[in-house]
C-alpha positions as CSV (number, residue, x, y, z in Angstrom):
1,R,137.9,72.9,70.3
2,D,140.6,73.7,67.7
3,E,140.6,77.3,68.8
4,I,141.0,76.4,72.5
5,E,143.9,74.0,71.6
6,A,145.6,76.7,69.6
7,A,145.3,79.1,72.6
8,L,146.9,76.5,74.9
9,D,149.9,76.1,72.7
10,G,152.9,77.8,74.3
11,N,155.9,77.5,76.5
12,F,154.6,76.4,79.9
13,K,156.7,75.8,83.0
14,P,156.2,72.6,85.0
15,A,154.9,74.6,88.0
16,Q,152.2,76.2,85.8
17,L,151.1,72.8,84.4
18,E,150.9,71.4,88.0
19,A,148.7,74.4,89.0
20,L,146.5,73.8,86.0
21,A,146.2,70.1,86.8
22,E,145.3,70.9,90.4
23,W,142.6,73.4,89.3
24,L,141.2,70.7,87.0
25,V,140.9,68.3,89.9
26,H,139.1,71.0,92.0
27,Y,136.8,71.8,89.0
28,K,135.8,68.2,88.6
29,F,135.2,67.8,92.4
30,Y,132.9,70.9,92.5
31,R,131.0,69.7,89.5
32,E,130.3,66.4,91.2
33,R,129.3,68.2,94.4
34,L,126.9,70.5,92.4
35,K,125.3,67.4,90.9
36,A,124.8,65.9,94.4
37,I,123.3,69.1,95.7
38,S,121.0,69.4,92.6
39,A,119.7,65.9,93.3
40,K,119.0,66.9,96.9
41,I,117.1,70.0,95.7
42,Y,115.0,68.0,93.3
43,G,114.2,65.6,96.2
44,M,113.0,68.5,98.3
45,L,111.0,69.9,95.4
46,E,109.2,66.6,95.0
47,K,108.1,66.7,98.6
48,F,106.2,70.0,98.2
49,P,102.5,69.5,97.7
50,S,101.1,70.3,94.3
51,K,98.4,72.9,93.7
52,E,95.1,71.4,92.7
53,N,93.3,71.8,89.4
54,I,96.1,73.6,87.6
55,P,96.1,73.5,83.8
56,D,99.0,72.3,81.8
57,I,102.2,74.4,82.0
58,P,102.1,77.3,79.5
59,P,105.0,77.6,77.0
60,P,108.0,79.5,78.4
61,K,108.6,83.1,77.4
62,K,110.9,83.5,74.4
63,D,114.0,84.6,76.2
64,Y,113.6,82.1,79.2
65,K,116.9,80.4,80.2
66,E,117.9,78.1,83.1
67,Q,121.3,77.1,81.8
68,G,123.2,79.4,84.2
69,L,121.7,77.4,87.2
70,H,123.4,74.2,86.1
71,F,120.6,71.8,87.0
72,Q,120.3,68.5,85.1
73,E,116.5,68.9,84.5
74,P,114.4,72.1,84.3
75,L,113.1,73.7,87.5
76,R,110.2,75.5,85.8
77,P,107.8,72.5,85.7
78,H,108.4,71.8,89.4
79,L,107.9,75.5,90.3
80,Y,104.7,75.6,88.3
81,R,103.3,72.5,90.1
82,I,104.2,74.0,93.5
83,F,103.0,77.5,93.0
84,G,100.1,76.8,90.7
85,A,101.2,79.6,88.5
86,D,104.1,80.3,86.2
87,L,106.1,82.9,88.1
88,T,108.8,82.9,85.4
89,A,106.3,84.4,82.9
90,L,106.7,87.7,84.8
91,P,109.3,90.2,83.5
92,G,112.6,89.9,85.3
93,I,111.6,86.7,87.2
94,G,113.5,83.5,86.5
95,A,113.8,80.2,88.2
96,S,116.4,81.5,90.6
97,V,114.0,84.2,91.9
98,A,111.2,81.7,92.1
99,M,113.4,79.4,94.1
100,G,114.4,82.2,96.4
101,C,110.7,82.8,97.0
102,L,110.1,79.2,97.7
103,A,113.1,79.0,100.1
104,T,112.2,82.2,101.9
105,I,108.4,82.0,102.4
106,G,107.3,78.8,100.8
107,A,104.4,78.4,98.4
108,D,101.8,80.0,100.7
109,V,101.7,83.7,101.1
110,S,98.5,83.7,103.2
111,A,100.6,84.9,106.3
112,F,100.6,88.4,104.7
113,P,97.1,90.0,104.8
114,T,97.9,92.3,101.8
115,E,100.6,92.8,99.3
116,G,101.6,96.0,101.2
117,H,102.4,93.8,104.2
118,F,104.4,91.5,102.1
119,V,106.4,94.4,100.5
120,S,107.0,96.0,103.9
121,W,108.2,92.7,105.3
122,L,110.7,92.4,102.5
123,G,111.9,95.9,103.2
124,L,111.1,97.2,99.7
125,S,108.7,99.9,100.7
126,P,110.0,103.3,102.0
127,N,109.0,104.5,105.4
128,L,107.8,107.9,104.3
129,K,107.9,110.7,106.8
130,I,105.3,113.5,106.4
131,S,105.6,116.8,108.2
132,A,103.0,119.5,107.8
133,G,101.6,117.7,104.8
134,H,104.9,117.6,103.0
135,P,106.7,114.3,102.4
136,K,110.2,114.1,103.8
137,K,113.0,111.8,102.8
138,G,112.1,108.2,103.7
139,R,114.3,105.2,103.9
140,V,113.7,101.5,103.5
141,K,114.4,99.2,106.4
142,R,117.5,97.0,106.0
143,V,116.5,93.4,105.5
144,T,118.8,90.5,104.7
145,N,117.1,87.6,103.0
146,I,117.4,85.8,99.7
147,L,114.1,87.0,98.3
148,T,114.7,90.7,98.9
149,D,118.0,90.6,97.0
150,S,116.5,88.5,94.3
151,L,113.6,90.9,93.7
152,K,116.0,93.9,93.7
153,N,118.0,92.2,91.0
154,A,114.9,91.2,89.0
155,A,113.8,94.8,89.1
156,M,117.1,96.0,87.7
157,A,116.9,93.4,85.0
158,C,113.3,94.3,84.2
159,Q,114.2,97.9,83.4
160,K,115.8,96.8,80.1
161,T,112.8,94.7,78.9
162,D,110.1,95.6,76.5
163,S,107.5,95.0,79.1
164,M,105.1,97.5,80.7
165,L,107.3,97.5,83.9
166,G,110.4,98.3,81.9
167,A,108.6,101.1,80.0
168,D,107.3,102.5,83.3
169,Y,110.8,102.5,84.8
170,R,112.3,104.3,81.9
171,R,109.4,106.9,82.0
172,R,109.9,107.6,85.7
173,K,113.7,107.7,85.2
174,S,113.4,110.3,82.5
175,I,111.1,112.5,84.7
176,Y,113.6,112.2,87.6
177,V,116.6,113.0,85.4
178,G,114.7,116.0,83.8
179,A,113.9,117.3,87.3
180,L,117.5,117.0,88.3
181,A,118.6,118.8,85.2
182,K,116.3,121.7,86.0
183,M,117.7,122.0,89.5
184,T,121.3,122.4,88.4
């Protein structure tokens, strides 16, 4: 607090102080709106049915954080009750990705016969073209939904973890970079 007060010491013009006061009003308004929206989200989470016969929630991973989401109470217990598994225990997956999954497809993925169908629906699998037995350049289909973007961000975050997925990413990247270096 003392450091912030010292940083605010200076020669301010009245117009600058008015602008700061106005921004403070806006800040307080949006904080109140976020509290109201958070309460609505908790109300919706309570309406989701619980999975049956699930054990007690396991302890969170050591680097698990929810502070950036600005909810009054943790989301992880609600998500565990709804999904019946702790999705946040997976590398790169946090409460925001799990909420994106819940918002996009709900808690039941039985509409997808296999994980390949699910990944294809998300637009995360390339459409490989093969000609005369040789793979050609494939593209992924463009999909716009919360879950696709969240999973892409989770994959990028996962590359820096000490998990098996992060190690596999770094291994594949080194092979790719090595192949590019040989080509040039």
